[in-house]
C-alpha positions in Angstrom: 216.6 41.0 17.2 219.6 43.3 17.5 220.2 45.1 20.7 222.6 48.0 21.3 223.8 49.2 24.6 225.3 52.7 24.7 227.1 53.9 27.8 228.2 57.6 28.2 230.7 57.6 31.0 230.1 60.2 33.7 226.9 61.7 32.2 224.8 63.4 34.8 221.0 63.1 34.4 220.4 66.8 35.0 222.2 67.7 31.7 220.1 65.4 29.4 217.1 67.7 28.9 219.0 70.9 28.0 222.3 69.6 26.5 221.5 66.1 25.0 218.6 66.6 22.6 219.1 63.3 20.7 219.2 61.3 23.9 216.2 63.3 25.3 214.3 62.5 22.1 215.2 58.8 22.3 214.0 58.7 25.9 210.8 60.5 24.9 209.9 57.7 22.4 210.8 54.9 24.9 210.8 54.2 28.6 213.2 56.0 30.8 214.2 57.6 34.2 216.6 60.3 35.2 216.8 58.9 38.7 218.4 55.5 38.3 221.2 54.7 40.7 224.8 53.7 40.5 226.7 51.5 43.0 229.4 52.3 45.5 232.1 53.0 44.9 230.7 55.1 42.0 233.8 54.6 39.9 234.0 53.5 36.2 235.4 49.9 36.4 233.5 48.8 39.5 230.3 50.3 37.9 230.8 48.5 34.6 231.6 45.2 36.3 228.3 45.6 38.2 226.5 46.5 35.1 227.6 43.4 33.1 227.5 41.0 36.1 224.4 42.4 37.9 226.0 42.2 41.3 227.4 45.0 43.6 231.1 45.5 44.1 230.8 43.8 47.5 230.1 40.6 45.5 232.5 40.9 42.5 235.4 42.5 44.5 236.4 45.2 41.9 236.5 48.4 43.9 238.9 50.5 41.9 239.9 51.1 38.3 242.2 48.1 38.4 240.6 44.8 37.7 240.7 42.1 40.4 239.8 38.5 39.5 236.6 37.4 41.1 237.1 35.2 44.2 233.9 33.5 43.2 233.6 33.4 39.4 230.3 34.7 37.9 229.3 34.9 34.2 228.5 38.3 32.8 226.0 39.3 30.2 228.4 38.7 27.3 229.5 35.3 28.6 225.8 34.2 28.9 225.2 35.5 25.4 228.2 33.7 23.9 227.0 30.4 25.5 223.7 30.9 23.8 225.3 31.3 20.4 224.9 35.1 20.1 227.4 37.3 18.3 228.5 40.2 20.5 230.6 43.2 19.9 232.5 45.7 22.1 233.5 49.2 20.9 235.4 51.1 23.5 238.2 53.6 24.2 239.1 52.8 27.8 241.2 49.7 27.8 240.4 48.6 31.4 237.0 47.5 30.2 238.7 44.5 28.4 238.5 42.4 31.6 234.8 42.6 31.9 234.2 39.6 29.6 235.8 36.1 29.6 238.4 35.5 26.9 236.8 34.2 23.7 233.3 35.6 24.4 233.3 38.4 21.7 232.7 38.1 18.0 234.1 41.6 17.4 236.2 43.9 19.6 237.3 47.4 18.6 239.5 49.4 20.9 241.1 52.8 20.3 243.3 54.5 22.9 241.9 58.0 22.6 239.7 58.6 25.6 241.9 61.5 26.7 241.4 63.4 23.5 238.4 65.7 22.8 237.6 64.0 19.5 238.1 60.5 20.9 234.5 59.4 20.8 234.0 60.9 17.3 236.9 58.7 16.1 235.2 55.7 17.8 231.9 56.4 16.1 233.6 56.8 12.7 234.8 53.1 13.1 231.7 51.8 14.9 228.9 53.1 12.6 230.1 51.5 9.4 230.7 48.1 11.1 227.2 48.1 12.7 225.5 49.3 9.5 227.1 46.4 7.6 226.7 43.8 10.4 224.3 44.7 13.2 225.3 41.8 15.5 223.0 40.3 18.1 224.4 42.6 20.8 226.7 45.6 20.6 228.2 47.6 23.5 229.3 51.1 22.6 231.2 53.0 25.2 231.9 56.8 25.1 234.4 58.0 27.7 235.4 61.5 26.8 232.6 63.0 28.9 234.2 61.5 32.0 237.6 62.7 30.9 236.3 66.2 30.4 234.6 66.2 33.8 237.9 65.3 35.5 239.8 67.9 33.5 237.4 70.9 33.8 234.7 69.9 36.3 231.3 68.4 36.0 228.8 71.1 34.8 231.6 73.2 33.6 231.1 74.8 30.1 233.6 72.4 28.7 231.8 69.4 30.2 228.4 70.5 28.9 229.8 71.1 25.5 231.3 67.6 25.4 228.0 66.1 26.5 226.4 67.8 23.5 229.1 66.6 21.2 228.8 63.0 22.4 225.0 63.2 22.2 225.3 63.6 18.4 227.0 60.3 18.3 224.1 58.6 20.0 221.9 59.6 17.0 224.5 58.2 14.6 224.5 54.8 16.4 220.7 54.6 16.7 220.4 55.4 13.0 222.1 52.0 12.2 219.7 50.0 14.3 217.3 47.8 12.3 213.6 48.5 12.7 213.2 45.5 15.0 216.1 46.4 17.2 216.3 47.9 20.6 218.7 50.3 22.3 219.5 51.1 25.9 221.4 54.2 26.8 222.7 55.0 30.3 225.6 56.3 32.3 227.7 54.5 35.0 227.9 57.4 37.5 227.7 61.2 37.7 230.2 63.5 39.1 230.9 66.7 41.1 233.6 69.3 41.0 236.4 67.3 39.2 235.8 63.9 40.7 233.2 61.2 41.6 233.1 58.0 43.7 231.0 59.1 46.7 227.4 58.1 47.7 226.2 61.7 47.1 223.4 62.0 44.5 225.6 64.1 42.3 227.7 60.9 41.8 225.0 58.2 42.2 222.2 59.4 40.0 222.3 58.3 36.4 220.1 58.5 33.3 218.7 55.2 32.1 216.3 54.4 29.3 215.5 52.2 26.3 213.6 52.3 23.1 212.4 49.9 20.5 209.2 48.1 19.2 208.7 46.1 22.5 209.1 49.2 24.7 206.3 51.5 25.9 206.5 54.8 24.1 206.9 58.0 26.2 206.8 56.1 29.4 208.4 57.5 32.6 209.5 54.6 34.8 208.0 54.7 38.3 209.8 51.8 40.0 213.4 52.3 41.3 216.1 51.4 38.7 219.6 50.3 39.5 222.4 49.7 37.1 222.3 46.1 38.4 219.1 45.9 36.4 220.8 46.5 33.1 222.1 43.0 32.4 218.8 41.2 33.2 216.9 43.7 31.1 219.3 43.4 28.1 219.2 39.6 28.5 215.4 39.8 28.3 215.7 41.8 25.1 218.2 39.4 23.5 216.2 36.4 24.5 218.5 35.0 27.2 217.8 33.6 30.6 219.6 35.7 33.3 222.1 33.9 35.4 220.5 32.8 38.7 223.2 34.6 40.7 222.5 38.0 39.2 220.9 40.3 41.8 219.2 42.8 39.4 215.8 42.5 37.9 214.2 42.9 34.4 212.7 46.4 34.3 209.4 44.8 33.2 207.3 48.0 33.4 209.2 49.3 30.4 207.8 46.7 28.1 204.5 46.5 26.2 202.6 43.5 27.8 
């Protein structure tokens, strides 16, 4: 069954209820928490590398927004999916994410260099939605980065940041509308932010929203066990029907699923 993974870069959990009505509604019909945790350093590329490989930066070695080859190679979610014959797609507008997957692992890759523009995520959605509607894929990663850009330019919780969160929230609904009835979607952030930066171990930077919805997910369920972004890859693997790599350190968020 198709599974989509939407990541909204730099989205703080305390803005979801009042400024992201579509995401709040998605969480309300699925299983979610507004108290999941990021990793240190709480920076975009280290976080994404941890998300897809289910190990902390101390293991994979990527500690800044410049990719560093792993000293000890480790397959990520897309690599495991490719080995199992799954068709995966990446739709993104921050090019540094290209190094997360091993070459040859993607069926479809769409990149537009527009994360610095206010309408960048809208342009990404305009390309992504028709492709997903015509060909849902087994797994699709959809990245929206303008919220993070706006936070750096104007400050987290600034009027401009809140408005951009609401703007990107509308794109969540557009993506979810393409999901087949038997599909699932997970939406989360990678880190939060404070002032005009992030990267610390303070809760403003470390707390992230995390939730999923679909026919196998408990409706209206608030997760009670701690959730880390290391848990994302094992949980998505479970949805796609894959066996998590034995070296992954996260867990399947099993309490989210209907037994």
